[in-house]
N, CA, C and O atoms as CSV, one atom per row, in Angstrom:
chain,resi,resn,atom,element,x,y,z
A,1,MET,N,N,88.176,90.648,98.765
A,1,MET,CA,C,88.916,90.785,99.238
A,1,MET,C,C,91.149,89.924,98.963
A,1,MET,O,O,91.552,88.943,99.589
A,2,GLU,N,N,91.604,90.345,98.419
A,2,GLU,CA,C,92.393,89.560,98.153
A,2,GLU,C,C,93.587,89.928,99.037
A,2,GLU,O,O,93.974,91.039,98.674
A,3,VAL,N,N,94.290,89.487,99.988
A,3,VAL,CA,C,95.464,89.666,100.213
A,3,VAL,C,C,96.797,89.634,100.292
A,3,VAL,O,O,96.990,90.015,101.447
A,4,ARG,N,N,97.673,89.461,99.892
A,4,ARG,CA,C,99.272,89.040,99.314
A,4,ARG,C,C,100.179,89.726,100.016
A,4,ARG,O,O,100.055,90.936,100.205
A,5,LEU,N,N,101.227,88.993,100.496
A,5,LEU,CA,C,102.859,89.722,99.672
A,5,LEU,C,C,102.877,90.548,98.738
A,5,LEU,O,O,102.532,90.629,97.559
A,6,ASP,N,N,103.611,91.466,99.943
A,6,ASP,CA,C,103.728,92.688,98.916
A,6,ASP,C,C,105.680,92.954,98.835
A,6,ASP,O,O,106.560,92.528,99.582
A,7,ASP,N,N,105.763,93.899,97.493
A,7,ASP,CA,C,106.632,94.210,98.200
A,7,ASP,C,C,107.603,96.076,98.022
A,7,ASP,O,O,108.644,96.462,97.490
A,8,LEU,N,N,106.448,96.734,98.842
A,8,LEU,CA,C,107.107,97.664,98.311
A,8,LEU,C,C,107.249,98.518,97.668
A,8,LEU,O,O,107.951,99.498,97.916
A,9,SER,N,N,106.458,98.273,96.482
A,9,SER,CA,C,107.106,99.304,95.257
A,9,SER,C,C,105.874,100.026,94.821
A,9,SER,O,O,106.096,101.178,94.449
A,10,ASP,N,N,104.744,99.670,94.779
A,10,ASP,CA,C,103.213,100.642,94.241
A,10,ASP,C,C,103.465,102.236,94.864
A,10,ASP,O,O,103.852,102.122,96.027
A,11,GLY,N,N,103.434,102.700,94.732
A,11,GLY,CA,C,103.150,104.356,94.948
A,11,GLY,C,C,102.261,104.094,95.926
A,11,GLY,O,O,102.759,104.206,97.046
A,12,LYS,N,N,100.872,103.716,95.903
A,12,LYS,CA,C,100.529,103.618,96.156
A,12,LYS,C,C,100.359,103.434,97.879
A,12,LYS,O,O,99.806,104.227,98.641
A,13,VAL,N,N,101.144,101.881,98.290
A,13,VAL,CA,C,101.349,101.253,99.143
A,13,VAL,C,C,101.912,102.210,100.203
A,13,VAL,O,O,101.633,102.308,101.398
A,14,ILE,N,N,103.282,103.281,98.999
A,14,ILE,CA,C,104.048,104.011,99.935
A,14,ILE,C,C,103.376,105.328,100.467
A,14,ILE,O,O,103.749,105.897,101.493
A,15,ALA,N,N,102.211,105.812,99.558
A,15,ALA,CA,C,101.577,107.104,100.281
A,15,ALA,C,C,100.425,106.660,101.356
A,15,ALA,O,O,99.885,107.452,102.129
A,16,LEU,N,N,100.141,105.264,101.276
A,16,LEU,CA,C,99.192,104.609,102.745
A,16,LEU,C,C,100.047,104.918,103.647
A,16,LEU,O,O,99.735,105.733,104.516
A,17,LEU,N,N,101.462,104.250,103.620
A,17,LEU,CA,C,102.462,104.170,104.599
A,17,LEU,C,C,102.863,105.887,104.837
A,17,LEU,O,O,103.373,106.083,105.940
A,18,GLU,N,N,102.819,106.233,104.596
A,18,GLU,CA,C,103.385,108.111,104.575
A,18,GLU,C,C,102.407,108.521,105.547
A,18,GLU,O,O,102.448,108.669,106.769
A,19,GLU,N,N,101.494,108.667,104.650
A,19,GLU,CA,C,100.122,108.949,106.025
A,19,GLU,C,C,100.699,108.469,107.562
A,19,GLU,O,O,100.922,109.025,108.637
A,20,HIS,N,N,100.808,106.998,106.956
A,20,HIS,CA,C,100.545,106.412,108.418
A,20,HIS,C,C,101.360,107.050,110.061
A,20,HIS,O,O,101.138,107.113,111.270
A,21,LEU,N,N,102.731,107.532,108.692
A,21,LEU,CA,C,103.154,108.298,109.886
A,21,LEU,C,C,103.211,108.962,110.618
A,21,LEU,O,O,103.501,108.936,111.814
A,22,ARG,N,N,102.734,110.117,109.482
A,22,ARG,CA,C,102.282,111.484,109.610
A,22,ARG,C,C,101.009,111.131,110.884
A,22,ARG,O,O,100.989,111.613,112.016
A,23,ASP,N,N,100.324,110.461,110.474
A,23,ASP,CA,C,98.888,110.108,111.681
A,23,ASP,C,C,99.863,109.835,112.795
A,23,ASP,O,O,99.771,110.869,113.458
A,24,MET,N,N,100.842,108.976,113.469
A,24,MET,CA,C,101.357,108.512,114.494
A,24,MET,C,C,101.980,109.784,114.824
A,24,MET,O,O,101.688,110.388,115.856
A,25,TYR,N,N,102.715,110.152,114.093
A,25,TYR,CA,C,103.787,111.938,114.180
A,25,TYR,C,C,102.759,112.746,114.966
A,25,TYR,O,O,103.135,113.323,115.986
A,26,ALA,N,N,101.338,112.839,114.520
A,26,ALA,CA,C,100.132,113.532,114.791
A,26,ALA,C,C,99.652,113.376,116.407
A,26,ALA,O,O,99.809,114.089,117.399
A,27,THR,N,N,99.190,112.471,116.236
A,27,THR,CA,C,98.599,111.495,117.671
A,27,THR,C,C,99.525,111.020,119.031
A,27,THR,O,O,99.029,110.813,120.138
A,28,SER,N,N,101.188,110.876,118.657
A,28,SER,CA,C,101.672,110.536,119.900
A,28,SER,C,C,102.985,111.402,120.124
A,28,SER,O,O,103.077,112.250,119.236
A,29,PRO,N,N,103.877,111.442,120.905
A,29,PRO,CA,C,104.921,112.399,121.094
A,29,PRO,C,C,106.005,111.854,120.824
A,29,PRO,O,O,106.493,110.930,121.474
A,30,ALA,N,N,106.622,112.513,119.570
A,30,ALA,CA,C,107.618,111.737,118.953
A,30,ALA,C,C,109.208,110.163,119.225
A,30,ALA,O,O,109.963,109.568,118.456
A,31,GLU,N,N,108.953,110.147,120.746
A,31,GLU,CA,C,109.727,109.202,120.932
A,31,GLU,C,C,108.729,108.145,122.066
A,31,GLU,O,O,108.970,107.543,123.113
A,32,SER,N,N,107.944,108.265,121.492
A,32,SER,CA,C,106.908,106.886,121.259
A,32,SER,C,C,106.338,107.126,119.795
A,32,SER,O,O,105.107,107.115,119.786
A,33,VAL,N,N,106.794,107.292,118.835
A,33,VAL,CA,C,106.706,106.850,117.403
A,33,VAL,C,C,106.851,105.622,117.139
A,33,VAL,O,O,107.312,105.713,116.001
A,34,HIS,N,N,106.780,104.265,117.411
A,34,HIS,CA,C,107.376,103.135,116.569
A,34,HIS,C,C,107.161,102.593,115.363
A,34,HIS,O,O,107.646,101.541,114.947
A,35,ALA,N,N,106.088,103.657,114.545
A,35,ALA,CA,C,105.900,103.344,113.411
A,35,ALA,C,C,107.822,102.833,112.175
A,35,ALA,O,O,109.006,102.981,112.478
A,36,LEU,N,N,107.232,102.324,111.023
A,36,LEU,CA,C,109.069,102.295,110.256
A,36,LEU,C,C,109.086,103.048,110.126
A,36,LEU,O,O,108.475,103.885,110.791
A,37,LYS,N,N,109.867,103.286,109.089
A,37,LYS,CA,C,109.605,103.899,107.951
A,37,LYS,C,C,110.081,102.972,107.264
A,37,LYS,O,O,110.611,101.944,107.686
A,38,ILE,N,N,109.766,103.579,105.214
A,38,ILE,CA,C,109.291,102.564,104.255
A,38,ILE,C,C,110.713,101.471,104.630
A,38,ILE,O,O,110.797,100.416,105.258
A,39,HIS,N,N,111.467,102.114,104.082
A,39,HIS,CA,C,112.867,100.865,104.329
A,39,HIS,C,C,112.671,100.433,105.179
A,39,HIS,O,O,112.073,99.361,105.274
A,40,GLU,N,N,112.979,100.914,105.858
A,40,GLU,CA,C,113.113,99.610,107.523
A,40,GLU,C,C,112.277,98.558,107.304
A,40,GLU,O,O,112.731,97.414,107.317
A,41,LEU,N,N,110.491,98.890,106.997
A,41,LEU,CA,C,109.787,97.908,106.671
A,41,LEU,C,C,110.312,97.055,105.269
A,41,LEU,O,O,109.731,96.149,104.672
A,42,LYS,N,N,111.773,97.769,104.954
A,42,LYS,CA,C,111.841,95.690,103.091
A,42,LYS,C,C,112.953,95.561,103.632
A,42,LYS,O,O,113.981,95.547,102.954
A,43,ALA,N,N,112.965,95.377,105.697
A,43,ALA,CA,C,114.195,94.491,106.665
A,43,ALA,C,C,113.865,93.162,105.888
A,43,ALA,O,O,112.792,92.950,105.323
A,44,PRO,N,N,114.986,92.255,105.941
A,44,PRO,CA,C,114.538,90.499,105.656
A,44,PRO,C,C,113.799,90.415,106.841
A,44,PRO,O,O,113.123,89.402,106.663
A,45,ASP,N,N,113.501,90.893,108.009
A,45,ASP,CA,C,112.517,90.250,109.048
A,45,ASP,C,C,111.492,90.762,109.230
A,45,ASP,O,O,111.033,90.612,110.362
A,46,ILE,N,N,110.643,91.611,108.198
A,46,ILE,CA,C,109.371,91.498,108.216
A,46,ILE,C,C,108.875,91.434,106.893
A,46,ILE,O,O,109.387,91.868,105.861
A,47,THR,N,N,108.012,90.948,107.031
A,47,THR,CA,C,107.032,90.175,105.945
A,47,THR,C,C,105.809,91.725,105.584
A,47,THR,O,O,105.087,92.205,106.458
A,48,PHE,N,N,105.839,91.978,104.866
A,48,PHE,CA,C,104.451,92.222,103.921
A,48,PHE,C,C,103.393,92.716,103.550
A,48,PHE,O,O,103.459,92.905,102.336
A,49,PHE,N,N,102.237,93.094,104.053
A,49,PHE,CA,C,100.608,92.431,103.225
A,49,PHE,C,C,100.009,93.385,102.279
A,49,PHE,O,O,100.879,94.108,101.794
A,50,SER,N,N,99.213,93.555,101.991
A,50,SER,CA,C,98.641,94.744,101.199
A,50,SER,C,C,96.970,93.754,100.718
A,50,SER,O,O,96.639,92.718,100.140
A,51,ALA,N,N,96.535,94.580,101.215
A,51,ALA,CA,C,94.577,94.322,100.471
A,51,ALA,C,C,94.040,94.523,99.335
A,51,ALA,O,O,94.112,95.655,98.856
A,52,ARG,N,N,93.578,93.801,98.846
A,52,ARG,CA,C,93.239,94.703,97.479
A,52,ARG,C,C,91.569,94.512,97.090
A,52,ARG,O,O,91.351,93.580,96.315
A,53,GLU,N,N,90.823,95.002,97.375
A,53,GLU,CA,C,89.683,95.066,96.292
A,53,GLU,C,C,88.935,95.302,95.446
A,53,GLU,O,O,87.972,96.054,95.591
A,54,ASN,N,N,89.348,94.461,93.964
A,54,ASN,CA,C,88.271,95.246,92.471
A,54,ASN,C,C,90.063,95.537,92.672
A,54,ASN,O,O,90.031,96.433,93.516
A,55,GLN,N,N,90.930,95.392,92.500
A,55,GLN,CA,C,91.726,95.780,92.509
A,55,GLN,C,C,93.254,97.082,93.170
A,55,GLN,O,O,94.445,97.388,93.226
A,56,GLN,N,N,91.485,97.405,93.589
A,56,GLN,CA,C,92.076,98.635,94.967
A,56,GLN,C,C,92.581,98.430,96.228
A,56,GLN,O,O,91.940,97.708,96.991
A,57,LEU,N,N,93.657,98.951,96.606
A,57,LEU,CA,C,93.867,98.885,97.709
A,57,LEU,C,C,93.578,99.233,98.564
A,57,LEU,O,O,93.616,100.454,98.723
A,58,ALA,N,N,93.298,98.715,99.209
A,58,ALA,CA,C,92.612,98.824,100.671
A,58,ALA,C,C,93.248,98.846,102.212
A,58,ALA,O,O,92.641,99.535,103.031
A,59,GLY,N,N,94.417,98.141,102.643
A,59,GLY,CA,C,94.899,98.244,103.288
A,59,GLY,C,C,96.123,98.074,103.655
A,59,GLY,O,O,96.663,98.642,102.706
A,60,CYS,N,N,97.279,97.599,104.545
A,60,CYS,CA,C,98.726,97.107,104.956
A,60,CYS,C,C,98.661,96.397,105.920
A,60,CYS,O,O,97.775,96.421,106.774
A,61,ILE,N,N,99.899,95.466,105.862
A,61,ILE,CA,C,99.962,94.739,107.078
A,61,ILE,C,C,101.437,94.559,107.203
A,61,ILE,O,O,102.060,94.590,106.142
A,62,ALA,N,N,102.148,94.365,108.365
A,62,ALA,CA,C,103.906,93.600,108.194
A,62,ALA,C,C,103.668,92.771,109.655
A,62,ALA,O,O,103.039,92.958,110.697
A,63,ILE,N,N,104.365,91.969,109.208
A,63,ILE,CA,C,104.861,90.330,110.711
A,63,ILE,C,C,106.751,91.056,110.549
A,63,ILE,O,O,107.629,90.972,109.690
A,64,LYS,N,N,106.636,91.660,111.763
A,64,LYS,CA,C,108.596,91.398,112.150
A,64,LYS,C,C,109.059,89.839,112.549
A,64,LYS,O,O,108.746,88.806,113.141
A,65,ARG,N,N,109.525,90.156,112.172
A,65,ARG,CA,C,110.238,88.359,113.752
A,65,ARG,C,C,111.155,89.152,114.880
A,65,ARG,O,O,111.720,90.246,114.878
A,66,LEU,N,N,111.046,88.205,115.733
A,66,LEU,CA,C,110.968,88.619,116.796
A,66,LEU,C,C,112.483,88.025,116.930
A,66,LEU,O,O,113.549,88.638,116.864
A,67,ASN,N,N,112.231,86.608,117.145
A,67,ASN,CA,C,112.839,85.180,117.389
A,67,ASN,C,C,112.722,84.393,116.853
A,67,ASN,O,O,112.421,84.867,115.758
A,68,GLN,N,N,112.731,82.943,116.720
A,68,GLN,CA,C,112.628,81.332,116.658
A,68,GLN,C,C,110.385,81.616,116.917
A,68,GLN,O,O,109.596,81.314,116.022
A,69,ASP,N,N,109.934,82.219,118.312
A,69,ASP,CA,C,108.637,81.545,119.199
A,69,ASP,C,C,108.214,82.717,118.857
A,69,ASP,O,O,107.016,82.836,119.114
A,70,SER,N,N,108.857,83.986,118.209
A,70,SER,CA,C,107.677,85.547,118.605
A,70,SER,C,C,107.420,86.520,117.793
A,70,SER,O,O,108.142,87.489,118.028
A,71,ALA,N,N,106.870,86.638,117.142
A,71,ALA,CA,C,106.838,88.377,116.440
A,71,ALA,C,C,105.888,89.309,116.120
A,71,ALA,O,O,104.779,89.156,116.633
A,72,GLU,N,N,106.131,90.570,115.128
A,72,GLU,CA,C,104.838,91.299,116.330
A,72,GLU,C,C,104.415,91.948,114.823
A,72,GLU,O,O,104.867,91.962,113.678
A,73,ILE,N,N,103.499,92.365,115.413
A,73,ILE,CA,C,103.008,93.184,113.316
A,73,ILE,C,C,102.856,95.187,113.934
A,73,ILE,O,O,102.603,95.891,114.913
A,74,LYS,N,N,103.244,95.230,112.452
A,74,LYS,CA,C,103.652,95.945,112.167
A,74,LYS,C,C,103.238,96.637,111.320
A,74,LYS,O,O,103.398,96.037,110.257
A,75,SER,N,N,102.400,98.375,111.027
A,75,SER,CA,C,102.172,99.039,110.407
A,75,SER,C,C,100.975,99.044,109.822
A,75,SER,O,O,100.852,99.732,108.809
A,76,MET,N,N,99.901,98.330,110.293
A,76,MET,CA,C,98.542,97.705,110.063
A,76,MET,C,C,97.846,99.158,109.837
A,76,MET,O,O,97.942,99.972,110.755
A,77,ARG,N,N,97.279,99.448,108.872
A,77,ARG,CA,C,96.681,100.649,108.213
A,77,ARG,C,C,95.106,100.351,107.057
A,77,ARG,O,O,94.855,99.461,106.245
A,78,THR,N,N,94.505,101.305,107.413
A,78,THR,CA,C,92.974,100.744,106.366
A,78,THR,C,C,93.239,102.137,105.134
A,78,THR,O,O,93.893,103.087,105.565
A,79,VAL,N,N,92.840,102.200,103.977
A,79,VAL,CA,C,93.057,102.865,102.949
A,79,VAL,C,C,91.488,103.599,103.413
A,79,VAL,O,O,90.534,102.900,103.070
A,80,SER,N,N,90.991,105.351,104.390
A,80,SER,CA,C,90.399,105.497,104.092
A,80,SER,C,C,89.226,105.211,103.678
A,80,SER,O,O,88.289,104.974,104.440
A,81,THR,N,N,89.163,105.203,102.564
A,81,THR,CA,C,87.644,105.114,100.991
A,81,THR,C,C,87.406,103.718,102.411
A,81,THR,O,O,87.235,104.233,103.516
A,82,HIS,N,N,87.392,102.122,102.411
A,82,HIS,CA,C,87.551,101.816,102.880
A,82,HIS,C,C,87.719,101.183,104.207
A,82,HIS,O,O,88.103,100.018,104.308
A,83,ARG,N,N,87.388,102.056,105.407
A,83,ARG,CA,C,87.182,101.699,106.791
A,83,ARG,C,C,85.705,101.409,107.039
A,83,ARG,O,O,84.887,101.871,106.244
A,84,ASN,N,N,85.265,100.622,108.162
A,84,ASN,CA,C,84.741,99.983,108.224
A,84,ASN,C,C,83.890,98.835,107.428
A,84,ASN,O,O,82.706,98.585,107.197
A,85,LYS,N,N,85.324,98.219,107.108
A,85,LYS,CA,C,84.371,97.126,105.708
A,85,LYS,C,C,84.825,96.229,105.842
A,85,LYS,O,O,84.351,95.378,105.089
A,86,GLY,N,N,86.228,95.586,106.984
A,86,GLY,CA,C,86.638,94.674,107.486
A,86,GLY,C,C,88.181,94.425,106.547
A,86,GLY,O,O,88.889,93.434,106.368
A,87,VAL,N,N,88.244,95.605,106.167
A,87,VAL,CA,C,89.197,95.372,105.780
A,87,VAL,C,C,90.653,94.830,106.778
A,87,VAL,O,O,91.398,93.941,106.364
A,88,ALA,N,N,90.890,95.601,108.238
A,88,ALA,CA,C,91.096,94.937,109.385
A,88,ALA,C,C,91.566,94.186,110.183
A,88,ALA,O,O,92.667,94.306,110.721
A,89,SER,N,N,90.773,93.324,110.345
A,89,SER,CA,C,89.972,91.800,110.588
A,89,SER,C,C,90.518,91.095,109.164
A,89,SER,O,O,91.337,90.187,109.300
A,90,LYS,N,N,90.167,91.412,108.007
A,90,LYS,CA,C,90.662,90.910,107.087
A,90,LYS,C,C,93.021,90.847,107.044
A,90,LYS,O,O,93.770,90.195,106.315
A,91,LEU,N,N,93.126,91.184,107.427
A,91,LEU,CA,C,95.245,92.014,107.252
A,91,LEU,C,C,94.978,91.046,108.803
A,91,LEU,O,O,95.621,89.998,108.757
A,92,LEU,N,N,94.358,91.176,109.808
A,92,LEU,CA,C,94.888,90.677,110.754
A,92,LEU,C,C,95.295,89.151,111.130
A,92,LEU,O,O,96.292,88.736,111.722
A,93,ALA,N,N,93.910,88.289,110.453
A,93,ALA,CA,C,93.334,87.230,110.330
A,93,ALA,C,C,94.637,86.493,109.096
A,93,ALA,O,O,94.867,85.284,109.107
A,94,HIS,N,N,95.254,87.320,108.262
A,94,HIS,CA,C,95.847,87.139,107.233
A,94,HIS,C,C,97.236,86.384,108.228
A,94,HIS,O,O,97.572,85.200,108.215
A,95,VAL,N,N,97.756,87.353,108.921
A,95,VAL,CA,C,98.726,87.174,109.429
A,95,VAL,C,C,98.831,86.092,110.992
A,95,VAL,O,O,99.799,85.634,111.599
A,96,LEU,N,N,97.528,86.010,111.186
A,96,LEU,CA,C,97.710,85.250,112.582
A,96,LEU,C,C,98.066,84.152,111.491
A,96,LEU,O,O,99.164,83.595,111.503
A,97,ASP,N,N,97.290,83.924,110.739
A,97,ASP,CA,C,97.469,82.590,109.772
A,97,ASP,C,C,98.380,82.950,109.007
A,97,ASP,O,O,97.853,83.171,107.917
A,98,PHE,N,N,99.543,83.152,108.958
A,98,PHE,CA,C,101.316,83.423,108.552
A,98,PHE,C,C,101.736,82.921,109.569
A,98,PHE,O,O,102.404,81.887,109.595
A,99,ALA,N,N,101.337,83.708,110.731
A,99,ALA,CA,C,102.103,83.701,112.151
A,99,ALA,C,C,101.912,82.224,112.573
A,99,ALA,O,O,102.840,81.818,113.273
A,100,LYS,N,N,100.761,81.157,112.273
A,100,LYS,CA,C,100.804,80.190,112.769
A,100,LYS,C,C,101.296,78.856,112.015
A,100,LYS,O,O,101.331,77.723,112.496
A,101,GLN,N,N,101.754,79.353,110.420
A,101,GLN,CA,C,102.503,78.912,109.534
A,101,GLN,C,C,104.026,78.686,109.617
A,101,GLN,O,O,104.697,77.894,108.955
A,102,ASN,N,N,104.397,79.475,110.490
A,102,ASN,CA,C,105.331,80.336,110.630
A,102,ASN,C,C,106.110,79.408,112.253
A,102,ASN,O,O,107.279,79.144,112.531
A,103,SER,N,N,105.424,79.273,112.646
A,103,SER,CA,C,105.777,77.985,113.899
A,103,SER,C,C,105.602,79.345,114.890
A,103,SER,O,O,105.919,78.906,115.996
A,104,TYR,N,N,105.239,80.859,115.065
A,104,TYR,CA,C,105.360,81.406,116.459
A,104,TYR,C,C,104.283,81.045,117.254
A,104,TYR,O,O,103.128,80.749,116.950
A,105,LYS,N,N,104.791,81.110,118.209
A,105,LYS,CA,C,104.566,80.398,119.316
A,105,LYS,C,C,103.008,82.067,120.241
A,105,LYS,O,O,101.855,81.863,120.622
A,106,THR,N,N,103.848,83.481,120.232
A,106,THR,CA,C,103.314,84.245,120.538
A,106,THR,C,C,103.288,85.921,119.378
A,106,THR,O,O,104.395,86.370,119.083
A,107,ILE,N,N,102.464,86.410,119.028
A,107,ILE,CA,C,102.304,87.380,118.772
A,107,ILE,C,C,102.088,88.655,119.171
A,107,ILE,O,O,100.874,88.818,119.298
A,108,GLY,N,N,103.254,90.522,119.660
A,108,GLY,CA,C,102.536,91.371,119.835
A,108,GLY,C,C,102.608,92.236,119.438
A,108,GLY,O,O,102.922,92.083,118.258
A,109,LEU,N,N,102.472,93.595,119.770
A,109,LEU,CA,C,102.005,94.914,119.117
A,109,LEU,C,C,102.272,95.280,119.949
A,109,LEU,O,O,102.262,94.661,121.013
A,110,GLU,N,N,102.852,97.206,119.686
A,110,GLU,CA,C,103.014,97.833,120.423
A,110,GLU,C,C,101.691,98.752,119.544
A,110,GLU,O,O,101.458,98.669,118.339
A,111,THR,N,N,100.789,99.812,120.790
A,111,THR,CA,C,99.959,100.633,119.637
A,111,THR,C,C,99.883,101.933,121.003
A,111,THR,O,O,100.445,101.956,122.098
A,112,GLY,N,N,98.658,103.200,120.148
A,112,GLY,CA,C,99.157,104.306,121.264
A,112,GLY,C,C,97.713,104.056,122.285
A,112,GLY,O,O,96.761,103.391,121.877
A,113,THR,N,N,97.740,104.638,123.515
A,113,THR,CA,C,97.134,104.141,124.487
A,113,THR,C,C,95.955,105.333,124.336
A,113,THR,O,O,94.916,105.144,124.969
A,114,GLN,N,N,96.137,107.220,123.078
A,114,GLN,CA,C,95.571,107.973,122.827
A,114,GLN,C,C,94.378,107.369,122.160
A,114,GLN,O,O,94.434,106.405,121.396
A,115,ASP,N,N,93.267,108.027,122.518
A,115,ASP,CA,C,91.871,107.450,121.856
A,115,ASP,C,C,92.039,107.053,120.319
A,115,ASP,O,O,91.748,105.891,120.032
A,116,TYR,N,N,92.325,107.605,119.658
A,116,TYR,CA,C,92.648,107.325,118.455
A,116,TYR,C,C,93.070,105.950,118.362
A,116,TYR,O,O,92.945,105.148,117.437
A,117,PHE,N,N,93.527,105.850,119.357
A,117,PHE,CA,C,94.115,104.417,119.009
A,117,PHE,C,C,92.736,103.031,119.900
A,117,PHE,O,O,92.881,101.876,120.302
A,118,LEU,N,N,91.454,104.046,119.848
A,118,LEU,CA,C,91.089,102.359,120.906
A,118,LEU,C,C,90.181,102.209,120.001
A,118,LEU,O,O,89.013,102.044,120.351
A,119,PRO,N,N,90.577,102.240,118.515
A,119,PRO,CA,C,89.217,101.474,117.064
A,119,PRO,C,C,90.154,100.384,117.490
A,119,PRO,O,O,89.687,99.266,117.704
A,120,ALA,N,N,91.645,100.653,117.654
A,120,ALA,CA,C,92.168,99.277,116.924
A,120,ALA,C,C,92.689,98.048,118.346
A,120,ALA,O,O,92.819,96.826,118.284
A,121,ARG,N,N,92.909,99.100,119.661
A,121,ARG,CA,C,92.460,98.137,120.407
A,121,ARG,C,C,91.627,97.452,120.878
A,121,ARG,O,O,91.973,96.334,121.259
A,122,ASN,N,N,89.980,97.942,121.052
A,122,ASN,CA,C,89.120,96.705,120.435
A,122,ASN,C,C,89.573,96.017,119.619
A,122,ASN,O,O,89.599,94.886,120.104
A,123,LEU,N,N,90.082,96.004,118.334
A,123,LEU,CA,C,89.709,94.985,116.843
A,123,LEU,C,C,91.320,94.350,117.777
A,123,LEU,O,O,92.170,93.797,117.080
A,124,TYR,N,N,91.455,94.429,118.573
A,124,TYR,CA,C,92.734,93.495,118.800
A,124,TYR,C,C,92.493,92.453,119.616
A,124,TYR,O,O,92.536,91.257,119.328
A,125,ALA,N,N,92.191,93.047,120.829
A,125,ALA,CA,C,90.743,92.789,121.822
A,125,ALA,C,C,89.636,91.823,121.339
A,125,ALA,O,O,89.331,90.908,122.105
A,126,LYS,N,N,89.219,91.892,120.555
A,126,LYS,CA,C,88.335,90.652,119.859
A,126,LYS,C,C,88.851,89.632,119.488
A,126,LYS,O,O,88.408,88.585,119.960
A,127,PHE,N,N,90.342,89.559,118.187
A,127,PHE,CA,C,91.096,88.853,118.031
A,127,PHE,C,C,91.964,87.828,118.213
A,127,PHE,O,O,92.679,87.112,117.511
A,128,GLY,N,N,91.462,88.082,120.348
A,128,GLY,CA,C,92.221,87.608,121.258
A,128,GLY,C,C,93.561,88.118,121.633
A,128,GLY,O,O,94.431,87.587,122.324
A,129,PHE,N,N,93.551,88.697,121.327
A,129,PHE,CA,C,95.240,89.593,122.021
A,129,PHE,C,C,95.180,90.743,123.412
A,129,PHE,O,O,94.403,91.691,123.312
A,130,THR,N,N,96.167,90.572,124.880
A,130,THR,CA,C,95.394,90.830,125.410
A,130,THR,C,C,96.886,92.014,126.549
A,130,THR,O,O,97.876,91.473,127.042
A,131,GLU,N,N,96.746,92.746,126.610
A,131,GLU,CA,C,97.555,93.645,127.660
A,131,GLU,C,C,98.254,93.019,128.143
A,131,GLU,O,O,97.928,91.933,128.621
A,132,THR,N,N,99.929,93.683,128.196
A,132,THR,CA,C,100.302,92.781,128.291
A,132,THR,C,C,101.944,93.823,128.600
A,132,THR,O,O,101.726,94.927,128.102
A,133,GLY,N,N,103.380,93.792,129.215
A,133,GLY,CA,C,104.124,94.381,129.264
A,133,GLY,C,C,104.990,94.707,127.879
A,133,GLY,O,O,104.964,94.218,126.750
A,134,PRO,N,N,105.696,95.666,128.444
A,134,PRO,CA,C,106.905,96.002,126.695
A,134,PRO,C,C,107.802,94.757,126.701
A,134,PRO,O,O,108.240,94.205,127.710
A,135,PHE,N,N,108.075,94.289,125.041
A,135,PHE,CA,C,108.943,92.995,124.755
A,135,PHE,C,C,109.718,93.520,124.062
A,135,PHE,O,O,109.649,94.709,123.751
A,136,GLY,N,N,110.741,92.605,123.631
A,136,GLY,CA,C,111.567,93.346,122.881
A,136,GLY,C,C,112.113,93.666,123.055
A,136,GLY,O,O,112.857,92.956,123.732
A,137,SER,N,N,112.391,94.421,122.915
A,137,SER,CA,C,113.567,96.476,122.932
A,137,SER,C,C,112.497,97.484,123.387
A,137,SER,O,O,112.841,98.470,124.038
A,138,TYR,N,N,111.204,97.267,123.063
A,138,TYR,CA,C,110.617,98.243,123.940
A,138,TYR,C,C,110.580,98.842,125.489
A,138,TYR,O,O,110.850,97.968,126.313
A,139,LYS,N,N,110.288,100.226,126.093
A,139,LYS,CA,C,110.903,100.362,127.165
A,139,LYS,C,C,108.904,100.936,127.481
A,139,LYS,O,O,107.974,101.319,126.772
A,140,LEU,N,N,109.189,100.611,129.238
A,140,LEU,CA,C,108.093,101.754,129.350
A,140,LEU,C,C,107.561,103.023,129.182
A,140,LEU,O,O,108.029,104.098,129.559
A,141,ASP,N,N,106.304,102.737,128.442
A,141,ASP,CA,C,105.843,104.054,127.956
A,141,ASP,C,C,104.581,104.651,127.920
A,141,ASP,O,O,103.627,103.951,127.581
A,142,PRO,N,N,104.363,106.152,128.291
A,142,PRO,CA,C,102.428,106.284,128.963
A,142,PRO,C,C,102.270,106.306,127.798
A,142,PRO,O,O,101.114,106.647,127.551
A,143,SER,N,N,102.802,106.130,126.986
A,143,SER,CA,C,102.254,106.266,125.401
A,143,SER,C,C,101.897,104.887,124.406
A,143,SER,O,O,101.262,104.680,123.372
A,144,SER,N,N,102.529,104.268,125.162
A,144,SER,CA,C,102.789,103.147,124.291
A,144,SER,C,C,101.460,101.592,125.368
A,144,SER,O,O,101.646,101.138,126.497
A,145,TYR,N,N,100.455,101.295,124.502
A,145,TYR,CA,C,100.022,99.738,124.824
A,145,TYR,C,C,100.390,98.428,124.149
A,145,TYR,O,O,100.268,98.210,122.943
A,146,PHE,N,N,100.751,97.766,124.859
A,146,PHE,CA,C,101.710,96.561,124.840
A,146,PHE,C,C,100.607,95.194,123.863
A,146,PHE,O,O,101.483,94.358,123.644
A,147,MET,N,N,99.696,94.786,123.430
A,147,MET,CA,C,99.472,93.532,122.970
A,147,MET,C,C,100.058,92.078,123.000
A,147,MET,O,O,101.166,91.842,122.519
A,148,GLN,N,N,99.034,90.807,123.761
A,148,GLN,CA,C,99.994,90.040,123.523
A,148,GLN,C,C,98.626,89.044,122.843
A,148,GLN,O,O,97.424,89.158,123.083
A,149,ARG,N,N,99.365,88.021,121.887
A,149,ARG,CA,C,98.251,86.911,121.952
A,149,ARG,C,C,98.808,85.011,121.652
A,149,ARG,O,O,98.898,84.387,120.595
A,150,VAL,N,N,99.024,84.671,122.791
A,150,VAL,CA,C,99.474,83.545,122.413
A,150,VAL,C,C,98.662,81.898,121.420
A,150,VAL,O,O,97.635,81.269,121.676
A,151,LEU,N,N,99.965,81.659,120.017
A,151,LEU,CA,C,99.337,81.512,118.730
A,151,LEU,C,C,98.925,79.669,119.019
A,151,LEU,O,O,98.341,79.024,118.150
């Protein structure tokens, strides 16, 4: 599997992100959805990656620079046909390496508190993320679960 920088021009990547947004709105209250829209993922403070296996899209992930020392994981999603095959672990490991190479000291994320997000929370915990409070511009929200890892 290859993880590479992506410019968000591939229709399959866009379709995956649109599916991600639909699922976020289907499982969380609208005011608690913090997933970024495609045009927002093209901002200069965001680096976007896609994973491909045998030239087929397997998943995606983004990292947003918050300041000189910290970043946030955004829009991690695995294509349904590639789930439970290690795609999310590969994407997460890649972004953590990228964060270290860019001298970030901490990396955070926001995910949901609902059961739908339990596999994601378990994956992040496996990679050393621990529960924390809101960071950046987030506010305390019963539908948001915040995690952070020191790099």
